[in-house]
TIZA-955840 format. One line per field, with one value per residue (C-alpha): residue number from 1; residue in three letters; x, z, y. Coordinates in steps of 0.5 Angstrom, whole numbers, padded with zeros to 4 digits. Each point is the difference from the previous one (the first is absolute). Layout:
N
k = [NUM | ...]
r = [ALA | ...]
px = [X | ...]
pz = [Z | ...]
py = [Y | ...]
***
This chain:
465
k = [1 | 2 | 3 | 4 | 5 | 6 | 7 | 8 | 9 | 10 | 11 | 12 | 13 | 14 | 15 | 16 | 17 | 18 | 19 | 20 | 21 | 22 | 23 | 24 | 25 | 26 | 27 | 28 | 29 | 30 | 31 | 32 | 33 | 34 | 35 | 36 | 37 | 38 | 39 | 40 | 41 | 42 | 43 | 44 | 45 | 46 | 47 | 48 | 49 | 50 | 51 | 52 | 53 | 54 | 55 | 56 | 57 | 58 | 59 | 60 | 61 | 62 | 63 | 64 | 65 | 66 | 67 | 68 | 69 | 70 | 71 | 72 | 73 | 74 | 75 | 76 | 77 | 78 | 79 | 80 | 81 | 82 | 83 | 84 | 85 | 86 | 87 | 88 | 89 | 90 | 91 | 92 | 93 | 94 | 95 | 96 | 97 | 98 | 99 | 100 | 101 | 102 | 103 | 104 | 105 | 106 | 107 | 108 | 109 | 110 | 111 | 112 | 113 | 114 | 115 | 116 | 117 | 118 | 119 | 120 | 121 | 122 | 123 | 124 | 125 | 126 | 127 | 128 | 129 | 130 | 131 | 132 | 133 | 134 | 135 | 136 | 137 | 138 | 139 | 140 | 141 | 142 | 143 | 144 | 145 | 146 | 147 | 148 | 149 | 150 | 151 | 152 | 153 | 154 | 155 | 156 | 157 | 158 | 159 | 160 | 161 | 162 | 163 | 164 | 165 | 166 | 167 | 168 | 169 | 170 | 171 | 172 | 173 | 174 | 175 | 176 | 177 | 178 | 179 | 180 | 181 | 182 | 183 | 184 | 185 | 186 | 187 | 188 | 189 | 190 | 191 | 192 | 193 | 194 | 195 | 196 | 197 | 198 | 199 | 200 | 201 | 202 | 203 | 204 | 205 | 206 | 207 | 208 | 209 | 210 | 211 | 212 | 213 | 214 | 215 | 216 | 217 | 218 | 219 | 220 | 221 | 222 | 223 | 224 | 225 | 226 | 227 | 228 | 229 | 230 | 231 | 232 | 233 | 234 | 235 | 236 | 237 | 238 | 239 | 240 | 241 | 242 | 243 | 244 | 245 | 246 | 247 | 248 | 249 | 250 | 251 | 252 | 253 | 254 | 255 | 256 | 257 | 258 | 259 | 260 | 261 | 262 | 263 | 264 | 265 | 266 | 267 | 268 | 269 | 270 | 271 | 272 | 273 | 274 | 275 | 276 | 277 | 278 | 279 | 280 | 281 | 282 | 283 | 284 | 285 | 286 | 287 | 288 | 289 | 290 | 291 | 292 | 293 | 294 | 295 | 296 | 297 | 298 | 299 | 300 | 301 | 302 | 303 | 304 | 305 | 306 | 307 | 308 | 309 | 310 | 311 | 312 | 313 | 314 | 315 | 316 | 317 | 318 | 319 | 320 | 321 | 322 | 323 | 324 | 325 | 326 | 327 | 328 | 329 | 330 | 331 | 332 | 333 | 334 | 335 | 336 | 337 | 338 | 339 | 340 | 341 | 342 | 343 | 344 | 345 | 346 | 347 | 348 | 349 | 350 | 351 | 352 | 353 | 354 | 355 | 356 | 357 | 358 | 359 | 360 | 361 | 362 | 363 | 364 | 365 | 366 | 367 | 368 | 369 | 370 | 371 | 372 | 373 | 374 | 375 | 376 | 377 | 378 | 379 | 380 | 381 | 382 | 383 | 384 | 385 | 386 | 387 | 388 | 389 | 390 | 391 | 392 | 393 | 394 | 395 | 396 | 397 | 398 | 399 | 400 | 401 | 402 | 403 | 404 | 405 | 406 | 407 | 408 | 409 | 410 | 411 | 412 | 413 | 414 | 415 | 416 | 417 | 418 | 419 | 420 | 421 | 422 | 423 | 424 | 425 | 426 | 427 | 428 | 429 | 430 | 431 | 432 | 433 | 434 | 435 | 436 | 437 | 438 | 439 | 440 | 441 | 442 | 443 | 444 | 445 | 446 | 447 | 448 | 449 | 450 | 451 | 452 | 453 | 454 | 455 | 456 | 457 | 458 | 459 | 460 | 461 | 462 | 463 | 464 | 465]
r = [MET | GLU | GLN | PRO | LEU | VAL | GLN | ASN | VAL | GLU | HIS | SER | ILE | ASN | THR | PRO | LYS | LYS | LEU | ARG | LEU | LYS | GLU | LYS | VAL | ALA | TYR | GLY | LEU | GLY | ASP | VAL | GLY | ASN | ASN | PHE | LEU | LEU | ASP | LEU | GLY | GLN | ILE | TYR | LEU | LEU | LYS | PHE | TYR | THR | ASP | ALA | LEU | GLY | LEU | PRO | SER | ALA | THR | ALA | GLY | LEU | VAL | PHE | LEU | ILE | THR | LYS | ILE | TRP | ASP | ALA | PHE | ALA | ASP | ILE | THR | VAL | GLY | THR | TRP | ILE | ASP | ASN | ARG | LYS | LYS | ILE | GLY | PRO | LYS | GLY | LYS | PHE | ARG | PRO | PHE | PHE | LEU | TYR | ALA | ALA | ILE | PRO | LEU | ALA | LEU | ILE | THR | ILE | VAL | SER | PHE | THR | ASN | PRO | ASP | PHE | SER | LEU | THR | GLY | LYS | ILE | ILE | TRP | ALA | TYR | VAL | THR | TYR | MET | ALA | PHE | GLY | THR | ILE | TYR | SER | ILE | SER | ASN | ILE | PRO | TYR | GLY | SER | MET | VAL | PRO | ALA | MET | THR | LYS | ASP | PRO | VAL | GLU | ARG | ALA | GLU | MET | ALA | SER | PHE | ARG | GLN | ALA | GLY | SER | ASN | LEU | GLY | LEU | LEU | ILE | THR | THR | VAL | GLY | PHE | MET | PRO | ILE | VAL | LEU | MET | PHE | ASN | ASN | GLU | SER | THR | GLY | TYR | LEU | VAL | ALA | VAL | SER | ILE | PHE | ALA | PHE | MET | GLY | VAL | LEU | LEU | GLN | PHE | TYR | CYS | TYR | ALA | ASN | VAL | LYS | GLU | ARG | TYR | VAL | HIS | GLU | LYS | PRO | LYS | ASP | THR | ASN | VAL | LYS | LEU | THR | ASP | SER | TYR | LYS | GLY | LEU | PHE | LYS | ASN | THR | PRO | LEU | LEU | ILE | LEU | CYS | LEU | VAL | ASN | LEU | PHE | THR | PHE | SER | ALA | PHE | ASN | VAL | LYS | LEU | ALA | VAL | GLN | VAL | TYR | PHE | CYS | GLN | TYR | VAL | LEU | LYS | ASN | VAL | ALA | ILE | VAL | PRO | TYR | MET | GLY | PHE | PHE | SER | ILE | GLY | CYS | VAL | PHE | ILE | GLY | VAL | ALA | MET | VAL | PRO | PHE | MET | VAL | LYS | LYS | ILE | GLY | LYS | LYS | SER | THR | TYR | ILE | LEU | GLY | CYS | ALA | ILE | TRP | ALA | VAL | GLY | ASP | ILE | LEU | ALA | TYR | ILE | PHE | ALA | ASP | ASN | ALA | VAL | ILE | PHE | ILE | THR | LEU | ALA | CYS | PHE | ALA | PHE | PHE | GLY | SER | SER | PHE | VAL | ASN | SER | LEU | ASN | TRP | ALA | LEU | VAL | SER | ASP | ALA | VAL | GLU | TYR | GLY | GLU | TRP | LYS | THR | GLY | ASN | ARG | SER | GLU | GLY | VAL | VAL | TYR | SER | PHE | PHE | THR | PHE | PHE | ARG | LYS | LEU | SER | GLN | ALA | LEU | ALA | GLY | PHE | ILE | PRO | GLY | VAL | VAL | LEU | GLY | ILE | VAL | GLY | TYR | VAL | PRO | ASN | ALA | VAL | GLN | SER | ALA | ASN | VAL | LEU | GLU | GLY | ILE | ARG | GLY | LEU | MET | PHE | ILE | TYR | PRO | SER | ILE | LEU | ALA | ILE | ALA | THR | ILE | VAL | VAL | MET | PHE | PHE | PHE | TYR | LYS | LEU | SER | ASP | GLU | LYS | TYR | ASN | LYS | ILE | VAL | LEU | ASP | LEU | ALA | LYS | GLY | LYS | ASN | LYS | ILE | PRO | MET]
px = [-0061 | 0006 | -0001 | 0002 | 0007 | 0000 | 0004 | 0002 | 0007 | 0001 | -0004 | 0005 | 0006 | -0002 | -0003 | 0005 | -0002 | 0007 | 0001 | 0000 | 0006 | -0005 | -0003 | 0007 | 0003 | -0006 | 0002 | 0007 | -0003 | -0005 | 0007 | 0002 | -0005 | 0000 | 0008 | -0001 | -0004 | 0005 | 0007 | -0002 | 0000 | 0006 | 0005 | -0002 | -0005 | 0007 | 0003 | -0007 | -0001 | 0007 | 0002 | -0007 | -0004 | 0005 | 0000 | 0006 | 0004 | -0002 | -0007 | -0001 | 0003 | -0005 | -0005 | 0001 | 0001 | -0006 | -0005 | 0003 | -0002 | -0006 | -0001 | 0003 | -0007 | -0003 | 0001 | -0001 | -0007 | -0001 | 0002 | -0005 | -0006 | 0002 | 0000 | -0007 | -0004 | -0006 | -0003 | 0004 | -0003 | 0001 | 0006 | 0004 | 0003 | 0006 | -0002 | -0003 | 0004 | 0005 | -0006 | -0003 | 0007 | 0003 | -0003 | 0001 | 0007 | 0002 | -0004 | 0005 | 0006 | -0001 | -0002 | 0006 | 0005 | -0003 | 0004 | -0006 | 0002 | 0000 | 0005 | 0005 | -0004 | -0006 | 0004 | 0002 | -0007 | -0002 | 0006 | -0003 | -0007 | 0001 | 0005 | -0004 | -0007 | 0005 | 0002 | -0007 | -0003 | 0006 | -0001 | -0008 | 0003 | 0007 | -0002 | -0006 | 0004 | 0007 | -0005 | -0003 | 0004 | -0002 | -0007 | 0003 | 0004 | 0002 | 0005 | 0007 | 0004 | -0005 | 0000 | 0008 | -0002 | -0005 | 0005 | 0004 | -0006 | -0001 | 0008 | 0000 | -0005 | 0003 | 0007 | -0004 | -0004 | 0007 | 0004 | -0005 | -0001 | 0008 | 0000 | -0006 | 0000 | 0005 | 0000 | -0006 | 0001 | 0006 | -0005 | -0002 | 0004 | -0005 | 0002 | -0006 | -0005 | 0005 | -0002 | -0007 | 0001 | 0003 | -0003 | -0008 | 0004 | 0002 | -0006 | -0005 | 0004 | 0000 | -0008 | -0001 | 0005 | -0004 | -0006 | 0003 | 0003 | -0008 | -0003 | 0005 | 0001 | -0004 | -0002 | 0000 | 0000 | -0003 | -0002 | -0005 | -0002 | -0006 | -0005 | -0001 | 0007 | 0005 | 0007 | 0003 | 0006 | 0003 | 0000 | 0003 | 0005 | 0002 | 0000 | 0005 | 0005 | 0000 | 0001 | 0008 | 0002 | -0005 | 0005 | 0007 | -0004 | -0001 | 0006 | 0004 | -0005 | 0002 | 0007 | -0001 | -0005 | 0003 | 0006 | -0003 | -0003 | 0005 | 0003 | -0006 | 0000 | 0007 | 0001 | -0001 | 0004 | 0006 | 0000 | -0001 | 0005 | 0005 | 0000 | -0001 | -0005 | -0008 | -0001 | 0003 | -0006 | -0005 | 0006 | 0002 | -0008 | 0000 | 0006 | -0001 | -0006 | 0001 | 0004 | -0006 | -0004 | 0004 | 0002 | -0008 | -0001 | 0006 | -0004 | -0005 | 0006 | 0004 | -0005 | -0002 | 0008 | 0002 | -0006 | -0003 | 0005 | 0006 | -0001 | -0004 | 0007 | 0004 | -0003 | 0002 | 0008 | -0001 | -0003 | 0005 | 0007 | -0002 | -0002 | 0007 | 0003 | -0003 | 0001 | 0008 | 0000 | -0007 | 0004 | -0003 | -0006 | 0002 | 0002 | -0005 | -0005 | 0003 | -0001 | -0005 | -0003 | 0004 | -0005 | -0006 | 0001 | 0001 | -0006 | -0004 | 0001 | -0003 | -0006 | -0002 | 0000 | -0005 | -0006 | 0001 | 0003 | -0007 | -0004 | 0003 | -0001 | -0007 | 0000 | 0004 | -0004 | -0007 | 0004 | 0002 | -0006 | -0006 | -0001 | 0000 | 0003 | 0002 | 0000 | 0002 | 0007 | 0001 | -0001 | 0004 | 0006 | -0002 | 0000 | 0008 | 0001 | -0004 | 0004 | 0006 | -0002 | 0000 | 0007 | 0002 | -0004 | 0003 | 0007 | 0002 | -0002 | 0002 | 0007 | 0000 | -0002 | 0006 | 0004 | -0001 | -0004 | -0003 | -0003 | 0003 | 0006 | 0007 | 0001 | 0005 | 0004 | -0004 | -0006 | 0003 | 0001 | -0006 | -0004 | 0006 | -0001 | -0008 | 0001 | 0003 | 0003 | -0006 | -0004 | 0006 | 0000 | -0007 | 0001 | 0004 | -0004 | -0006 | 0004 | 0003 | -0008 | -0003 | 0006 | 0000 | -0008 | -0004 | -0003 | -0006 | 0003 | -0003 | -0001 | -0003 | -0005 | -0002 | -0002 | -0004 | -0004 | -0002 | -0001 | -0006 | -0003 | -0001 | -0002 | 0006 | 0003 | 0005 | 0005 | 0006 | 0007]
pz = [0005 | 0004 | 0007 | 0005 | 0001 | 0006 | 0005 | 0007 | 0002 | 0005 | -0003 | -0006 | 0004 | 0004 | -0005 | -0007 | -0007 | -0004 | -0007 | -0005 | -0005 | -0006 | 0004 | 0001 | -0007 | -0003 | 0005 | -0002 | -0008 | 0002 | 0001 | -0007 | -0002 | 0004 | -0003 | -0007 | 0001 | 0005 | -0002 | -0007 | 0003 | 0004 | -0005 | -0006 | 0000 | 0002 | -0007 | -0004 | 0002 | -0001 | -0006 | -0004 | 0003 | -0001 | 0008 | 0003 | 0005 | 0005 | -0001 | -0001 | 0007 | 0003 | -0003 | 0004 | 0007 | -0001 | -0002 | 0006 | 0005 | -0003 | 0001 | 0007 | 0001 | -0004 | 0004 | 0007 | -0002 | -0004 | 0007 | 0004 | -0005 | 0002 | 0007 | 0000 | -0004 | 0005 | -0005 | -0002 | -0004 | -0003 | -0005 | 0006 | 0003 | -0005 | -0006 | -0003 | 0000 | -0005 | -0004 | -0002 | -0002 | -0003 | -0008 | 0001 | 0003 | -0006 | -0005 | 0003 | 0000 | -0007 | 0000 | 0004 | -0006 | -0006 | -0004 | -0002 | -0005 | 0004 | 0002 | 0006 | 0003 | -0002 | 0002 | 0006 | 0003 | -0002 | 0003 | 0007 | -0001 | -0004 | 0006 | 0006 | -0002 | -0001 | 0008 | 0003 | -0004 | 0002 | 0008 | -0001 | -0003 | 0005 | 0007 | 0001 | -0003 | 0005 | 0006 | -0001 | 0003 | 0007 | -0001 | -0004 | 0006 | 0006 | 0002 | -0001 | -0004 | -0005 | -0001 | -0001 | -0005 | -0004 | 0000 | -0003 | -0005 | -0001 | -0001 | -0005 | -0004 | 0000 | -0002 | -0006 | -0002 | 0000 | -0003 | -0007 | 0000 | 0000 | -0005 | -0005 | 0000 | -0004 | -0005 | -0003 | 0001 | -0005 | -0004 | -0004 | -0003 | 0002 | 0008 | 0002 | -0004 | 0004 | 0007 | -0002 | -0002 | 0005 | 0006 | -0003 | 0001 | 0008 | 0001 | -0002 | 0003 | 0007 | -0001 | 0000 | 0006 | 0004 | -0001 | 0001 | 0006 | 0002 | 0000 | 0004 | 0005 | 0007 | 0005 | 0008 | 0004 | -0001 | 0005 | -0002 | 0002 | 0004 | -0003 | 0005 | 0001 | -0005 | 0002 | -0001 | -0005 | 0005 | 0005 | -0006 | 0000 | 0007 | 0000 | -0005 | 0003 | 0007 | -0005 | 0001 | -0004 | -0006 | 0000 | 0000 | -0006 | -0003 | 0000 | -0002 | -0005 | -0003 | -0001 | -0002 | -0004 | -0004 | 0000 | -0003 | -0006 | -0001 | -0003 | -0004 | -0003 | -0001 | -0003 | -0007 | 0000 | 0003 | -0005 | -0006 | 0002 | 0005 | -0003 | -0008 | 0000 | 0002 | -0003 | 0007 | 0004 | -0001 | 0002 | 0006 | 0002 | -0001 | 0004 | 0006 | 0001 | 0000 | 0006 | 0003 | 0000 | 0003 | 0006 | 0001 | 0000 | 0006 | 0004 | 0003 | 0003 | 0002 | 0004 | 0004 | 0002 | 0001 | -0001 | -0005 | 0003 | -0001 | -0007 | -0001 | 0002 | -0003 | -0007 | 0000 | 0002 | -0007 | -0004 | 0002 | -0001 | -0007 | -0002 | 0003 | -0004 | -0006 | 0000 | 0000 | -0004 | -0005 | -0007 | -0004 | -0001 | 0005 | 0006 | -0001 | 0000 | 0005 | 0005 | -0001 | 0001 | 0007 | 0001 | -0001 | 0003 | 0007 | -0001 | -0002 | 0008 | 0001 | -0005 | 0003 | 0006 | 0000 | -0001 | 0006 | 0004 | -0002 | 0002 | 0007 | 0000 | 0000 | 0006 | 0004 | -0003 | 0004 | 0006 | 0001 | -0002 | 0000 | -0006 | -0006 | -0007 | -0005 | -0006 | 0002 | 0004 | -0007 | -0004 | 0005 | -0001 | -0008 | 0001 | 0002 | -0006 | -0005 | 0003 | -0002 | -0007 | -0002 | 0002 | -0003 | -0006 | 0001 | 0003 | -0007 | -0004 | 0003 | 0002 | -0009 | -0001 | 0004 | -0003 | -0007 | -0001 | -0009 | -0003 | -0004 | 0000 | 0002 | 0007 | 0004 | 0005 | 0005 | -0003 | 0001 | 0007 | 0002 | -0003 | 0005 | 0006 | -0001 | -0002 | 0006 | 0005 | 0002 | 0001 | 0004 | 0006 | 0000 | 0001 | 0006 | 0003 | 0001 | 0004 | 0004 | 0001 | 0001 | 0005 | 0005 | -0001 | -0002 | 0007 | -0002 | 0000 | -0002 | 0007 | 0002 | -0006 | 0003 | 0006 | -0003 | -0004 | 0006 | 0005 | -0006 | -0001 | 0008 | -0001 | 0003 | -0003 | 0002 | 0004 | 0001 | -0004]
py = [-0031 | 0002 | 0001 | 0006 | 0001 | 0004 | -0004 | 0002 | 0000 | -0006 | -0005 | 0002 | -0002 | -0005 | -0004 | 0002 | -0003 | -0002 | 0003 | -0004 | 0000 | 0002 | 0006 | 0003 | -0002 | 0004 | 0006 | 0000 | 0000 | 0007 | 0003 | -0002 | 0003 | 0006 | -0001 | 0000 | 0007 | 0003 | -0002 | 0003 | 0007 | -0001 | -0003 | 0002 | 0006 | 0005 | -0002 | 0000 | 0008 | 0002 | -0004 | -0001 | 0005 | 0004 | 0004 | 0003 | -0004 | 0004 | 0002 | -0008 | -0001 | 0006 | -0004 | -0006 | 0004 | 0004 | -0006 | -0005 | 0005 | 0001 | -0007 | -0001 | 0004 | -0004 | -0005 | 0002 | 0002 | -0006 | -0004 | 0004 | -0001 | -0008 | 0000 | 0005 | -0006 | -0001 | -0005 | -0006 | -0005 | -0007 | 0003 | 0003 | 0005 | 0001 | -0005 | 0005 | 0006 | -0004 | -0005 | 0007 | 0004 | -0005 | 0002 | 0008 | -0001 | -0004 | 0006 | 0005 | -0003 | -0001 | 0006 | 0004 | -0003 | 0003 | 0006 | 0005 | 0005 | 0005 | 0007 | -0002 | 0004 | -0004 | -0006 | 0002 | 0001 | -0007 | -0004 | 0004 | -0001 | -0008 | -0002 | 0003 | -0004 | -0006 | 0001 | 0002 | -0007 | -0004 | 0002 | -0001 | -0008 | -0001 | 0003 | -0005 | -0006 | 0002 | 0001 | -0007 | -0004 | 0001 | -0001 | -0007 | -0003 | 0002 | -0006 | 0005 | -0007 | 0001 | 0007 | -0001 | -0005 | 0004 | 0006 | -0004 | -0003 | 0008 | 0002 | -0007 | 0003 | 0007 | -0003 | -0004 | 0006 | 0003 | -0005 | -0001 | 0008 | 0001 | -0006 | -0001 | 0008 | 0004 | -0006 | 0001 | 0008 | -0001 | -0004 | 0005 | 0005 | 0006 | 0001 | 0003 | -0006 | -0005 | 0002 | 0001 | -0007 | -0002 | 0003 | -0003 | -0007 | 0001 | 0004 | -0005 | -0006 | 0005 | -0001 | -0007 | -0002 | 0005 | -0003 | -0007 | 0003 | 0003 | -0007 | -0004 | 0003 | 0002 | 0004 | -0003 | 0005 | 0006 | 0006 | 0003 | 0007 | 0001 | 0004 | 0005 | 0001 | 0005 | 0000 | 0007 | 0000 | 0005 | -0005 | -0007 | 0006 | 0000 | -0007 | 0000 | 0004 | -0004 | -0007 | 0000 | -0006 | 0002 | 0008 | -0004 | -0005 | 0006 | 0004 | -0005 | -0002 | 0007 | -0002 | -0007 | 0001 | 0006 | -0003 | -0006 | 0004 | 0004 | -0006 | -0002 | 0007 | 0000 | -0007 | 0001 | 0007 | -0004 | -0007 | 0005 | 0005 | -0002 | -0007 | 0002 | -0006 | 0001 | -0008 | -0001 | 0002 | -0006 | -0004 | 0004 | 0000 | -0007 | -0004 | 0006 | 0000 | -0007 | 0000 | 0004 | -0006 | -0005 | 0006 | 0000 | -0007 | 0001 | 0005 | -0004 | -0005 | 0006 | 0003 | -0006 | -0001 | 0008 | 0003 | 0006 | 0006 | -0004 | -0003 | 0008 | 0003 | -0007 | 0001 | 0009 | -0003 | -0005 | 0006 | 0005 | -0004 | -0002 | 0007 | 0002 | -0005 | 0001 | 0007 | -0001 | -0007 | 0000 | 0002 | -0005 | -0005 | -0005 | 0003 | 0005 | -0006 | -0004 | 0005 | 0003 | -0007 | 0001 | 0007 | -0004 | -0005 | 0004 | 0005 | -0005 | -0002 | 0008 | 0001 | -0007 | 0001 | 0006 | -0002 | -0004 | 0005 | 0004 | -0004 | -0002 | 0009 | -0001 | -0004 | 0004 | 0006 | -0003 | -0002 | 0007 | 0004 | -0005 | 0003 | -0006 | 0003 | -0004 | 0004 | 0008 | -0005 | -0002 | 0005 | 0004 | -0005 | 0001 | 0008 | -0001 | -0006 | 0006 | 0006 | -0005 | -0002 | 0008 | 0001 | -0007 | 0004 | 0007 | -0001 | -0004 | 0006 | 0006 | -0004 | -0002 | 0007 | 0004 | -0005 | 0002 | -0006 | 0000 | -0007 | -0004 | 0003 | -0001 | 0002 | 0003 | -0002 | 0005 | -0004 | -0007 | 0002 | 0002 | -0007 | -0003 | 0003 | 0000 | -0008 | -0002 | 0006 | 0002 | -0006 | -0002 | 0006 | -0002 | -0007 | 0002 | 0006 | -0006 | -0004 | 0005 | 0002 | -0007 | -0003 | 0006 | 0002 | -0005 | -0003 | -0005 | -0007 | -0006 | -0003 | 0008 | -0002 | -0006 | 0003 | 0005 | -0004 | -0004 | 0006 | 0002 | -0006 | 0000 | 0008 | 0004 | 0005 | 0006 | -0004 | 0003 | -0003]
***
């Protein structure tokens, strides 16, 4: 029988247990499974809504906006639920959530891509209900998965490695969905049937990978709430607003994750209507996301050399330059794919380090307030990521509606310029904004973080920085 999982902070700091490679790989594969389900919505659902379900583009964008705001509050609710658990069994504090949510999440993903024989109003209602349900179940699965890293290791270098493995898994999921999804859809004469078959295949594979992750990761440093203690939700929120590194991280994620997801949503339109070759989407995904793996592999080395903050800023700079050059020069497939590789390489530094930085914010929050809240901290962080996803679905839909987009038709010059602006200008501006905010306002250096961990091991907190 599995032994109890609760250990104190001091013991965990003084006797760290190194993670095995198998466990790191399993954690990364968990995000492959997550992204087989999430990326289908981020990349293809907007196009499914406009071209298969027949929703007006602005209406489809509004579906994304409202449902993602709903998801953001669902994240906070799930995070609070996790932190207030008082009876933690042998499966752990976090692992049971993504075990039991895996199959429902796969089923609701499939339902989201069905095309019912409803009126337009009925289809709009269907889109709202199914995507809200997807977001709620995804929160129940993903918030515990992401919150678990501080319970797996206290070593900051291992956390950076775990962030890299997670980002590698995320990008592998993105690569496979980008390369493999549309060819399956195009095998069928009926587009709606193609979407349904493709999403069913990816949903099944996603469940298997989530089960594998559950079976091969371990929680070592779980903080169980005493049975007679209940932290008020208002106290948890007050603690969040004292966590300055977390607030800065949330702001820059609102920028970078919005930029990244707008690119994902618009790239199919760009290839189909600007480059007039939708068949290059898999090739673009293969090469550009292949470059992401190179960036992910470099992150631990870069962190050791120049620190997390400088690596983060460098990634944004590379990303911005790549997109600006693409806006000017990407008028054919070869140039587009080459510059996409450059921009995605830069974004890999940013996306990898997000998970390491939010884990650091957990310790900072405990040090600052005396209250450790992995679930609330992580869910607050994902709250802003969901807002950015809302913008990423809403902005393209609205812009395409304003410039006069017509599905499956020759587009006007205004539409083509709108697609190019969304694909390159919007992300590059937000990458530059991120550089400014991180450089001037993010103050939690690696040295200060290490001092905080030592202070916590000694039972100290609220020491001025």
